[in-house]
PLY file of the C-alpha trace (Angstrom):
ply
format ascii 1.0
element vertex 658
property float x
property float y
property float z
element edge 657
property int vertex1
property int vertex2
end_header
34.48 7.67 12.74
33.94 6.77 9.06
36.22 9.87 8.07
39.43 8.27 9.40
39.25 6.13 6.39
39.41 9.07 4.04
42.92 10.27 2.70
43.63 14.03 2.98
42.56 16.39 0.23
44.29 18.15 -2.31
44.57 21.72 -1.30
45.71 24.80 -3.29
48.68 26.48 -1.55
49.49 30.06 -2.43
53.14 30.75 -2.50
52.85 34.01 -0.79
50.62 32.67 1.96
53.45 29.91 2.52
55.92 32.33 2.92
54.28 34.31 5.55
53.35 30.94 7.39
57.20 30.15 8.54
55.91 29.73 12.26
56.67 26.58 14.25
52.81 26.30 15.41
51.59 26.64 11.94
53.85 24.34 10.42
52.99 21.80 13.34
49.06 22.26 12.02
50.19 21.58 8.48
52.23 18.73 9.30
49.38 17.15 11.19
47.16 18.02 7.97
49.54 16.54 5.62
49.30 13.12 7.32
45.51 13.13 8.07
45.55 14.02 11.76
42.69 16.14 11.40
41.44 16.67 14.78
44.86 17.72 16.00
45.44 19.87 12.71
42.22 21.61 13.40
42.83 22.51 17.25
46.39 23.85 16.20
44.79 25.81 13.54
42.18 27.28 15.48
45.18 28.33 18.07
47.23 30.05 15.35
44.08 31.70 13.86
43.11 33.51 17.28
46.81 34.57 17.47
46.96 36.15 13.77
46.24 39.58 13.86
42.91 40.54 11.57
45.12 43.17 9.30
47.11 39.89 7.97
44.11 38.85 5.81
45.62 36.71 3.50
47.13 34.65 6.32
43.74 34.49 8.23
42.08 33.27 5.28
44.43 30.75 4.59
44.55 29.65 8.33
40.71 29.79 8.24
40.22 27.74 5.08
42.47 24.77 6.23
40.77 24.78 9.86
37.47 24.62 7.94
38.40 21.72 5.78
39.70 19.54 8.75
36.48 20.22 10.68
34.41 19.08 7.70
36.45 15.97 7.29
36.08 15.16 11.00
32.37 15.90 10.76
32.37 19.11 12.97
29.98 20.86 10.51
29.28 23.85 12.81
32.98 24.84 13.22
33.88 23.98 9.43
30.81 26.29 8.58
32.01 29.03 10.61
35.64 28.64 9.40
34.68 28.74 5.87
32.73 32.10 6.44
35.87 33.36 7.78
37.80 32.31 4.86
35.55 33.79 2.35
35.23 37.20 4.72
39.21 37.29 4.45
38.89 36.74 0.67
40.39 33.59 0.20
41.53 33.06 -3.53
40.05 29.67 -4.00
36.39 29.57 -4.64
36.19 26.04 -3.38
35.61 27.73 -0.19
32.24 28.84 -1.37
31.11 25.64 -2.64
32.35 24.21 0.82
30.22 26.72 2.86
27.26 25.70 0.66
27.70 22.19 1.24
27.82 22.65 5.19
24.43 24.98 5.10
23.09 22.01 2.89
23.91 19.38 5.52
22.37 21.47 8.26
19.09 21.57 6.38
19.28 25.28 5.57
18.64 24.82 1.97
17.46 28.47 1.02
20.93 29.80 1.98
22.51 26.79 0.80
21.00 27.71 -2.71
22.35 31.07 -2.56
26.22 29.95 -1.67
25.72 27.40 -4.83
24.58 30.11 -6.86
27.47 32.53 -5.95
29.83 29.81 -6.89
28.13 28.76 -9.94
28.69 32.59 -11.33
32.60 31.76 -10.79
32.11 28.23 -12.21
29.20 27.99 -14.32
29.50 24.18 -15.35
30.20 23.03 -11.70
28.37 19.49 -11.69
28.37 19.46 -7.81
26.89 22.93 -7.26
24.26 22.07 -10.06
23.34 18.71 -8.13
23.77 20.64 -4.81
20.94 23.22 -6.02
19.02 20.41 -7.30
18.81 18.40 -3.77
17.89 21.67 -1.98
14.92 21.93 -4.34
14.14 18.56 -4.06
14.44 17.72 -0.19
11.75 19.74 1.23
9.46 17.65 -1.34
10.67 14.77 -0.03
10.02 15.72 3.60
6.89 16.41 2.87
6.29 13.05 1.16
8.31 10.59 3.08
8.81 7.05 1.65
6.82 4.25 3.74
9.94 2.98 5.21
9.75 3.40 9.18
13.21 4.38 10.95
14.12 4.16 14.53
17.46 4.93 16.26
18.94 1.55 17.96
19.54 2.47 21.58
20.66 -0.80 22.54
23.47 -0.65 19.72
25.01 2.91 20.21
27.02 4.58 22.88
28.19 8.02 23.36
31.00 7.52 20.89
30.32 6.51 17.33
29.12 3.43 15.80
28.66 2.74 11.91
28.87 0.20 8.98
26.58 -2.53 10.32
26.62 -5.79 8.40
24.57 -8.84 8.81
26.33 -12.18 9.53
24.92 -15.77 8.39
21.70 -16.57 6.59
19.49 -16.10 9.78
20.17 -12.70 9.80
20.56 -12.88 13.82
24.06 -11.59 14.11
25.15 -8.16 13.38
28.77 -6.83 13.25
29.28 -3.15 13.30
32.42 -0.71 14.01
32.22 1.38 16.75
34.99 3.90 18.80
33.52 2.94 22.14
36.03 1.28 24.85
36.08 0.32 28.29
39.70 1.57 28.82
39.74 4.51 30.44
43.13 5.24 29.31
42.86 4.42 25.79
44.35 7.24 23.56
42.16 9.68 21.47
42.72 9.13 17.72
44.49 12.39 16.33
42.58 11.75 13.23
39.14 11.61 14.39
39.22 13.07 18.21
37.37 9.63 19.11
39.18 6.14 19.99
40.17 3.88 17.38
37.20 1.73 15.92
37.01 -1.96 16.68
34.62 -4.47 15.69
31.29 -5.38 18.14
28.85 -8.11 17.61
25.23 -8.08 18.28
23.20 -11.13 18.46
19.51 -12.12 18.78
18.37 -14.37 21.72
15.95 -17.49 21.38
12.73 -14.67 21.56
14.24 -12.96 18.43
15.22 -9.91 20.57
18.65 -8.09 20.16
21.27 -8.48 22.86
23.52 -5.94 23.95
26.62 -5.74 21.47
30.00 -6.85 22.70
33.34 -6.30 21.36
34.91 -9.08 19.59
38.31 -10.39 21.31
39.61 -12.26 17.94
42.79 -11.23 16.50
41.11 -8.98 13.77
40.30 -6.34 16.38
43.62 -4.55 16.90
45.13 -1.27 18.39
44.56 0.52 15.12
41.22 1.30 13.09
38.96 -1.55 11.59
35.56 -0.78 10.23
32.79 -1.60 7.23
32.81 -5.35 7.31
31.28 -7.67 4.28
31.12 -11.21 4.46
31.48 -14.00 1.96
28.52 -16.08 1.34
30.18 -19.04 3.15
30.82 -16.90 6.11
34.46 -17.66 6.13
35.90 -14.65 5.24
35.51 -11.06 6.27
36.60 -7.98 3.96
37.11 -4.78 6.03
38.96 -1.56 6.02
41.81 -1.27 8.26
43.73 2.07 9.04
47.39 1.94 10.38
49.11 4.72 11.98
52.55 4.88 10.77
54.02 8.05 12.34
56.18 8.38 9.24
53.50 8.22 6.63
50.00 9.78 5.65
47.35 8.20 7.31
45.49 5.91 4.71
43.05 3.21 4.55
43.51 -0.35 2.99
41.66 -3.37 2.12
42.11 -6.30 4.61
40.80 -9.79 4.79
40.34 -11.89 7.76
39.56 -15.66 7.84
37.21 -17.67 10.23
38.45 -20.77 11.87
37.23 -22.34 15.18
34.71 -19.75 15.41
36.96 -16.76 15.64
38.43 -14.30 13.20
42.04 -14.19 12.24
44.50 -11.84 11.85
43.81 -9.57 8.80
45.85 -9.90 5.82
46.33 -7.28 3.15
44.33 -7.58 0.00
46.31 -6.71 -2.93
44.50 -4.19 -5.30
46.82 -1.84 -6.00
50.69 -1.33 -6.13
50.65 2.07 -4.76
50.53 2.09 -0.89
49.43 5.62 -0.84
46.20 5.55 -2.49
42.98 5.06 -0.20
41.42 1.66 -0.70
38.68 1.25 1.70
34.80 0.08 2.41
34.89 -3.37 0.57
31.97 -5.18 -0.31
32.02 -8.61 -1.50
29.29 -9.86 -4.20
26.83 -12.43 -2.86
28.07 -14.63 -5.79
31.82 -14.11 -4.82
32.67 -12.94 -8.15
33.61 -9.51 -7.46
35.03 -7.04 -4.75
33.50 -3.74 -4.88
35.59 -1.10 -2.77
36.08 2.80 -2.55
39.15 4.63 -4.01
40.77 8.10 -4.72
43.01 6.32 -7.68
44.03 8.40 -10.37
41.78 8.55 -13.32
38.73 8.63 -11.15
35.97 11.16 -11.27
36.75 13.17 -8.37
36.77 12.81 -4.86
36.22 9.02 -3.91
34.85 6.69 -6.77
33.60 3.02 -6.60
35.46 0.45 -8.12
35.10 -3.20 -8.44
37.84 -6.17 -9.07
37.21 -9.54 -10.40
38.06 -12.47 -8.21
40.75 -14.64 -9.59
41.32 -17.63 -7.28
42.32 -16.26 -3.80
43.47 -13.06 -5.83
41.52 -10.09 -7.56
42.38 -8.90 -11.07
42.51 -5.46 -12.36
40.28 -2.92 -10.76
37.60 -1.02 -12.84
35.72 1.96 -11.95
31.84 1.94 -12.29
31.71 4.84 -14.26
30.14 8.17 -14.30
26.41 7.08 -13.85
27.34 6.20 -10.49
30.63 8.15 -9.75
30.56 11.76 -9.48
33.11 15.01 -8.68
32.17 14.18 -4.95
32.60 11.25 -3.11
30.86 7.84 -3.51
31.44 5.89 -0.73
30.11 2.43 1.36
28.84 0.30 -1.38
26.68 -2.70 -0.47
26.01 -5.23 -3.14
22.76 -6.78 -2.34
22.48 -8.99 -5.53
23.40 -9.36 -9.13
21.78 -6.15 -10.29
21.26 -3.90 -7.09
23.96 -1.85 -5.47
23.50 0.61 -2.76
25.98 3.42 -1.86
26.21 6.63 -0.06
27.37 9.91 -2.04
27.34 13.65 -1.65
27.82 14.24 -5.26
24.36 13.30 -6.58
21.49 15.60 -5.97
20.50 14.61 -2.38
19.35 16.19 0.83
22.40 17.18 2.20
25.92 15.23 3.53
25.93 11.51 2.34
22.70 10.46 1.08
22.11 6.61 0.59
21.24 5.75 -3.25
19.96 2.68 -4.81
21.34 1.81 -8.13
19.95 -1.11 -10.22
21.95 -2.23 -13.28
19.37 -2.59 -16.43
19.93 -5.18 -18.99
21.90 -2.93 -21.39
24.75 -2.54 -18.65
23.36 1.04 -17.69
22.90 2.15 -13.94
19.38 3.75 -12.83
19.89 5.75 -9.64
17.45 6.24 -7.22
18.05 8.43 -3.93
16.15 6.53 -0.95
14.62 10.02 0.10
13.30 10.65 3.85
13.07 8.99 6.39
16.11 6.98 5.10
18.10 9.76 4.32
18.30 13.33 6.47
20.10 16.53 6.14
22.95 14.81 7.89
25.16 11.85 6.68
23.42 8.69 5.96
25.47 5.57 4.67
26.61 2.04 5.36
23.20 0.05 4.81
22.65 -3.45 5.06
19.42 -5.75 4.34
18.06 -8.92 5.95
18.22 -10.89 2.78
15.35 -10.00 0.55
13.33 -8.63 3.20
12.86 -4.71 3.12
14.37 -4.43 6.66
17.85 -3.84 8.18
20.22 -0.93 9.45
21.96 2.00 8.52
24.34 4.17 10.09
23.66 8.25 10.63
24.87 11.35 12.42
21.34 13.00 12.47
20.53 14.53 15.40
23.89 14.15 16.90
25.55 17.57 18.37
28.86 16.20 18.40
28.54 14.59 14.73
28.93 11.18 16.02
27.61 8.21 13.98
25.20 5.89 15.15
22.89 2.75 14.27
19.39 3.22 12.92
17.07 0.35 11.99
14.82 0.61 9.05
11.72 -1.45 7.79
9.12 -1.30 4.88
5.77 -2.37 6.44
4.06 -4.86 3.85
1.26 -3.44 1.87
-2.11 -5.45 2.43
-4.21 -5.63 -0.70
-7.30 -7.68 -0.51
-10.63 -8.43 -1.67
-13.62 -9.55 0.36
-17.29 -9.74 0.37
-20.33 -12.00 0.99
-22.04 -14.22 -1.83
-25.73 -14.16 -1.60
-28.77 -15.29 -3.39
-31.24 -12.87 -4.71
-33.10 -12.57 -1.69
-29.41 -11.48 0.08
-29.29 -14.59 2.07
-26.01 -16.20 2.15
-24.81 -18.89 -0.23
-22.34 -21.21 2.09
-21.39 -23.49 -0.69
-20.33 -20.57 -3.11
-17.10 -20.73 -5.10
-15.01 -18.05 -5.87
-12.17 -18.14 -8.58
-10.04 -15.27 -9.20
-7.32 -15.37 -12.04
-4.90 -12.44 -11.98
-1.91 -11.20 -14.43
0.26 -11.52 -11.61
-0.16 -15.28 -12.50
-2.81 -15.80 -9.29
-5.34 -18.37 -10.12
-7.01 -19.57 -6.83
-10.25 -20.90 -6.01
-12.03 -20.12 -2.62
-14.75 -21.49 -0.79
-17.18 -19.19 0.63
-17.65 -19.44 4.17
-21.17 -20.55 6.18
-22.10 -16.80 6.23
-21.17 -16.46 2.42
-17.98 -14.37 3.13
-14.69 -14.58 1.27
-11.55 -13.10 1.44
-8.34 -12.97 -0.92
-5.00 -11.15 -0.75
-3.98 -9.55 -3.87
-1.09 -7.25 -5.02
-1.45 -3.50 -5.89
-1.31 -2.21 -9.51
-2.74 -5.31 -11.10
-5.79 -6.82 -12.66
-8.03 -9.34 -12.08
-11.07 -11.63 -13.45
-13.55 -12.91 -10.82
-16.05 -15.33 -11.02
-18.67 -16.75 -8.22
-20.67 -19.72 -8.68
-22.82 -21.91 -6.74
-24.95 -25.22 -7.51
-28.41 -23.94 -8.61
-27.22 -20.35 -9.40
-26.18 -18.83 -12.34
-22.62 -17.48 -12.29
-21.42 -13.92 -11.80
-18.24 -12.28 -12.82
-16.50 -8.96 -11.86
-13.37 -7.59 -13.19
-10.93 -5.48 -10.67
-7.80 -3.26 -11.03
-6.03 -2.68 -8.09
-4.48 0.68 -7.11
-0.71 1.45 -7.84
-0.75 3.52 -5.02
1.53 2.24 -2.01
-1.21 1.97 0.90
-3.24 -0.78 2.68
-6.57 -1.02 0.43
-9.39 -3.53 0.73
-11.96 -3.84 -2.03
-15.62 -4.79 -1.05
-17.25 -6.88 -3.82
-20.52 -8.86 -3.04
-21.94 -11.32 -5.41
-25.66 -11.80 -5.86
-26.29 -15.18 -7.45
-29.66 -15.84 -9.72
-31.51 -19.09 -8.80
-31.99 -21.44 -11.83
-35.05 -22.47 -10.63
-37.35 -19.62 -9.79
-38.11 -16.34 -11.23
-35.73 -13.33 -10.51
-36.97 -9.78 -9.98
-35.15 -7.11 -12.57
-35.22 -4.08 -10.04
-35.18 -0.40 -11.49
-36.94 -1.11 -14.89
-39.12 1.78 -15.38
-41.69 2.77 -18.14
-44.14 5.80 -18.87
-47.56 5.36 -17.67
-49.66 3.51 -19.75
-46.75 2.94 -22.29
-44.47 0.27 -23.21
-41.34 2.33 -24.10
-38.39 1.88 -21.59
-37.14 4.98 -19.63
-33.58 5.89 -19.77
-32.95 5.25 -16.16
-33.81 1.60 -16.90
-30.16 1.36 -18.80
-28.16 0.50 -15.83
-30.25 -2.49 -14.53
-30.60 -3.84 -18.20
-26.94 -3.53 -18.70
-26.18 -5.68 -15.66
-28.67 -8.22 -17.36
-26.65 -8.13 -20.43
-23.91 -9.16 -18.12
-25.39 -11.66 -16.65
-26.11 -13.31 -19.71
-22.50 -13.10 -21.22
-21.43 -14.37 -17.96
-23.81 -17.23 -18.64
-23.65 -17.87 -22.11
-25.42 -21.46 -22.18
-28.72 -20.06 -20.64
-31.90 -18.95 -22.22
-34.39 -17.03 -20.46
-37.89 -15.50 -20.37
-38.50 -11.89 -19.88
-41.61 -11.91 -18.09
-43.72 -8.66 -17.52
-46.44 -7.81 -15.06
-48.90 -5.38 -14.39
-51.08 -4.45 -11.16
-54.86 -5.32 -10.74
-56.13 -2.05 -12.30
-57.75 -2.36 -16.03
-59.05 -5.25 -18.03
-57.08 -8.67 -18.33
-56.88 -7.97 -22.22
-55.55 -4.64 -21.91
-53.06 -5.46 -19.12
-51.71 -8.68 -21.21
-51.28 -6.54 -24.32
-49.40 -3.93 -22.34
-47.37 -6.48 -20.67
-46.45 -8.31 -23.70
-44.97 -5.10 -25.47
-43.00 -4.13 -22.28
-41.48 -7.48 -22.25
-40.59 -7.19 -25.92
-39.05 -3.88 -25.18
-36.73 -5.31 -22.84
-35.85 -8.16 -25.25
-35.37 -5.81 -28.07
-32.99 -3.46 -25.54
-31.20 -7.12 -25.05
-30.65 -7.90 -28.57
-29.23 -4.49 -29.47
-26.88 -5.11 -26.56
-25.51 -8.11 -28.27
-27.40 -11.02 -27.03
-28.71 -13.48 -29.61
-32.49 -13.31 -29.92
-32.51 -17.23 -29.81
-31.64 -17.01 -25.89
-34.88 -14.64 -25.12
-38.29 -15.05 -25.03
-40.89 -12.37 -24.28
-43.88 -12.84 -22.31
-46.68 -10.65 -20.68
-48.71 -11.87 -18.17
-50.74 -8.74 -17.38
-52.28 -9.05 -13.84
-52.55 -13.04 -13.92
-49.52 -13.65 -11.57
-49.78 -11.41 -8.59
-46.36 -11.34 -6.80
-45.59 -13.56 -3.95
-43.65 -11.91 -1.10
-40.12 -13.47 -0.57
-37.90 -12.94 2.56
-36.22 -9.96 1.09
-39.76 -8.10 0.53
-40.87 -8.84 3.95
-38.00 -7.22 5.60
-38.62 -3.98 3.47
-42.36 -3.63 4.47
-43.40 -4.12 7.84
-47.29 -4.74 6.57
-46.16 -7.73 4.48
-44.68 -11.22 5.56
-43.14 -13.99 3.64
-45.80 -15.78 1.72
-48.18 -13.27 1.24
-49.77 -13.25 -2.28
-50.67 -9.74 -3.54
-54.13 -10.72 -5.21
-56.82 -8.37 -5.80
-58.65 -9.69 -2.80
-55.54 -9.29 -0.54
-54.71 -5.62 -1.65
-58.54 -4.48 -1.36
-58.06 -5.33 2.36
-55.07 -2.94 2.88
-55.45 0.68 3.87
-55.19 2.87 0.61
-51.56 3.80 1.00
-50.73 0.22 1.60
-52.50 -0.47 -1.71
-50.37 1.79 -3.96
-47.46 -0.11 -2.45
-48.79 -3.56 -3.23
-49.75 -2.38 -6.78
-46.08 -0.82 -7.46
-44.84 -4.44 -6.13
-47.02 -6.13 -8.80
-45.84 -4.06 -11.51
-42.54 -5.69 -12.13
-40.22 -7.43 -15.07
-38.65 -10.98 -13.93
-36.64 -13.19 -15.79
-36.49 -17.10 -15.33
-34.08 -19.72 -16.80
-35.74 -22.03 -19.41
-32.64 -23.85 -20.69
-28.90 -24.52 -19.39
-27.61 -25.76 -22.23
-27.85 -23.48 -25.19
-25.18 -24.36 -27.99
-23.69 -27.26 -25.59
-24.74 -29.86 -28.29
0 1
1 2
2 3
3 4
4 5
5 6
6 7
7 8
8 9
9 10
10 11
11 12
12 13
13 14
14 15
15 16
16 17
17 18
18 19
19 20
20 21
21 22
22 23
23 24
24 25
25 26
26 27
27 28
28 29
29 30
30 31
31 32
32 33
33 34
34 35
35 36
36 37
37 38
38 39
39 40
40 41
41 42
42 43
43 44
44 45
45 46
46 47
47 48
48 49
49 50
50 51
51 52
52 53
53 54
54 55
55 56
56 57
57 58
58 59
59 60
60 61
61 62
62 63
63 64
64 65
65 66
66 67
67 68
68 69
69 70
70 71
71 72
72 73
73 74
74 75
75 76
76 77
77 78
78 79
79 80
80 81
81 82
82 83
83 84
84 85
85 86
86 87
87 88
88 89
89 90
90 91
91 92
92 93
93 94
94 95
95 96
96 97
97 98
98 99
99 100
100 101
101 102
102 103
103 104
104 105
105 106
106 107
107 108
108 109
109 110
110 111
111 112
112 113
113 114
114 115
115 116
116 117
117 118
118 119
119 120
120 121
121 122
122 123
123 124
124 125
125 126
126 127
127 128
128 129
129 130
130 131
131 132
132 133
133 134
134 135
135 136
136 137
137 138
138 139
139 140
140 141
141 142
142 143
143 144
144 145
145 146
146 147
147 148
148 149
149 150
150 151
151 152
152 153
153 154
154 155
155 156
156 157
157 158
158 159
159 160
160 161
161 162
162 163
163 164
164 165
165 166
166 167
167 168
168 169
169 170
170 171
171 172
172 173
173 174
174 175
175 176
176 177
177 178
178 179
179 180
180 181
181 182
182 183
183 184
184 185
185 186
186 187
187 188
188 189
189 190
190 191
191 192
192 193
193 194
194 195
195 196
196 197
197 198
198 199
199 200
200 201
201 202
202 203
203 204
204 205
205 206
206 207
207 208
208 209
209 210
210 211
211 212
212 213
213 214
214 215
215 216
216 217
217 218
218 219
219 220
220 221
221 222
222 223
223 224
224 225
225 226
226 227
227 228
228 229
229 230
230 231
231 232
232 233
233 234
234 235
235 236
236 237
237 238
238 239
239 240
240 241
241 242
242 243
243 244
244 245
245 246
246 247
247 248
248 249
249 250
250 251
251 252
252 253
253 254
254 255
255 256
256 257
257 258
258 259
259 260
260 261
261 262
262 263
263 264
264 265
265 266
266 267
267 268
268 269
269 270
270 271
271 272
272 273
273 274
274 275
275 276
276 277
277 278
278 279
279 280
280 281
281 282
282 283
283 284
284 285
285 286
286 287
287 288
288 289
289 290
290 291
291 292
292 293
293 294
294 295
295 296
296 297
297 298
298 299
299 300
300 301
301 302
302 303
303 304
304 305
305 306
306 307
307 308
308 309
309 310
310 311
311 312
312 313
313 314
314 315
315 316
316 317
317 318
318 319
319 320
320 321
321 322
322 323
323 324
324 325
325 326
326 327
327 328
328 329
329 330
330 331
331 332
332 333
333 334
334 335
335 336
336 337
337 338
338 339
339 340
340 341
341 342
342 343
343 344
344 345
345 346
346 347
347 348
348 349
349 350
350 351
351 352
352 353
353 354
354 355
355 356
356 357
357 358
358 359
359 360
360 361
361 362
362 363
363 364
364 365
365 366
366 367
367 368
368 369
369 370
370 371
371 372
372 373
373 374
374 375
375 376
376 377
377 378
378 379
379 380
380 381
381 382
382 383
383 384
384 385
385 386
386 387
387 388
388 389
389 390
390 391
391 392
392 393
393 394
394 395
395 396
396 397
397 398
398 399
399 400
400 401
401 402
402 403
403 404
404 405
405 406
406 407
407 408
408 409
409 410
410 411
411 412
412 413
413 414
414 415
415 416
416 417
417 418
418 419
419 420
420 421
421 422
422 423
423 424
424 425
425 426
426 427
427 428
428 429
429 430
430 431
431 432
432 433
433 434
434 435
435 436
436 437
437 438
438 439
439 440
440 441
441 442
442 443
443 444
444 445
445 446
446 447
447 448
448 449
449 450
450 451
451 452
452 453
453 454
454 455
455 456
456 457
457 458
458 459
459 460
460 461
461 462
462 463
463 464
464 465
465 466
466 467
467 468
468 469
469 470
470 471
471 472
472 473
473 474
474 475
475 476
476 477
477 478
478 479
479 480
480 481
481 482
482 483
483 484
484 485
485 486
486 487
487 488
488 489
489 490
490 491
491 492
492 493
493 494
494 495
495 496
496 497
497 498
498 499
499 500
500 501
501 502
502 503
503 504
504 505
505 506
506 507
507 508
508 509
509 510
510 511
511 512
512 513
513 514
514 515
515 516
516 517
517 518
518 519
519 520
520 521
521 522
522 523
523 524
524 525
525 526
526 527
527 528
528 529
529 530
530 531
531 532
532 533
533 534
534 535
535 536
536 537
537 538
538 539
539 540
540 541
541 542
542 543
543 544
544 545
545 546
546 547
547 548
548 549
549 550
550 551
551 552
552 553
553 554
554 555
555 556
556 557
557 558
558 559
559 560
560 561
561 562
562 563
563 564
564 565
565 566
566 567
567 568
568 569
569 570
570 571
571 572
572 573
573 574
574 575
575 576
576 577
577 578
578 579
579 580
580 581
581 582
582 583
583 584
584 585
585 586
586 587
587 588
588 589
589 590
590 591
591 592
592 593
593 594
594 595
595 596
596 597
597 598
598 599
599 600
600 601
601 602
602 603
603 604
604 605
605 606
606 607
607 608
608 609
609 610
610 611
611 612
612 613
613 614
614 615
615 616
616 617
617 618
618 619
619 620
620 621
621 622
622 623
623 624
624 625
625 626
626 627
627 628
628 629
629 630
630 631
631 632
632 633
633 634
634 635
635 636
636 637
637 638
638 639
639 640
640 641
641 642
642 643
643 644
644 645
645 646
646 647
647 648
648 649
649 650
650 651
651 652
652 653
653 654
654 655
655 656
656 657
């Protein structure tokens, strides 16, 4: 498991308790604990605890806390929680037990209970950042669960076993090879690690076949795998070097972790060599991540002078060596553990932490470096993160897809591999370009210019349809045009919301060669003044004139057959002038407009669109007085209404061109 790479934590030992613990079995547990064999230490502590009388409260509290710490480190959260509760029940003198219990409850998604314990700890330690961030995380987690991100997450059953798998890492530019560490083994006689209770980790490799399907992973047989622990691989850009964590098991010293490097030759990984980062051999050095440009090696350490727990550091490459180590600072590092860094590019770092506000256990975070050198930290939220441990992420290059490790939903606390993918968002605009009679214009051109740099011309299909892919949270200007028709513009601002969106925009182009009906122009009876509900249509006319600044038009008003010729011509002239006056008030130059009242002298000729709307009319019918009088009364009213109309026609197309 991942925690075999963590050195043992500093614990407060009370002198009185130590004096009372002079028994061989307890001393065995303490020694196992000291050298980092947490699994065996936890088992011995448990036996000693059950044999210790309840009346010996100090000793019971001491053993319970030590047992809890070992179980926490090996990820046995239920036993750790129970043991912390016992330590508190027996008045263990260090309030850290309360904080640890809060963290275990947090890790199992019991956010309300966790907050109570965090608050109890804060009464004794009011400024403790871990507890404050813990409460913040417990409040945020339920909200994140209600509104998950768009990532999809799947457990990779083909990669996983009954044991543990963690820290996947792509190898090669095709992203068709995946390395990871696993404690699985074919050797039935293999020893169980005293540190984790599992077998030691070795490197495994999964490959894709010709169809792009992942094959079952196989243990690599190269020298880089040993009888001890290897994990968290990171590859140089040229694929010749693999940096990784190595844990030996010297029986005479503490179980610590070191950074090693293996070189690739003849398609095999050679025996690992220690990377000299510190002279101190006791300090933990783990989870290496080489930057894509090879300039820095990022890693995790509990070196003196950090911010607490494990911190993320980096060291500059100097030839084949690395220079002085540099802590990434308090924006990244907390009083908790920051582990498993993954350098995606020159400004983007992913890492796991239990110190920043999160959903519980280790959460995955994205850190982006700003131009002024600061880090912006972002929790990746659910479903990438869970109440359990989520860590060790890798991306397939610039794609928002890859793999990570998690022990979610595993009763034994074992880690497994999960895939993730961010489905692409499709934002598009589509519609039909038609003439004024709503018949498709097949040779229309739609030009789209966007603030995102898009500058595209699209030809409408034979049915007049078009479709263009856009980007979200952007603004676009569109213009539809066709020979023999006036242009029509449209402005669109796409939504910032992360979801698929299709915008429907139909264009209706007005012909240059014949009159065009202006629909929805209304006057009061026997009056020339425009009614307020005419403004929408007139504003559209203003837009059309602005879209086509080089045309001049005639505004023609027509009446029905009722009344004298002179009266209708006068009324029609005044109505046409009302429209012209409105357009001039709207900013159109008066030289571009001409008002003409035709009265009842030009009855309407039925076009295809009208014929579709009225079943008693057919294309080509002319609504003369003679024609109308041959219709039933109700149809006569409709015909008279059609004749009462306002139209425009293009007079010139070269206004101010010369």
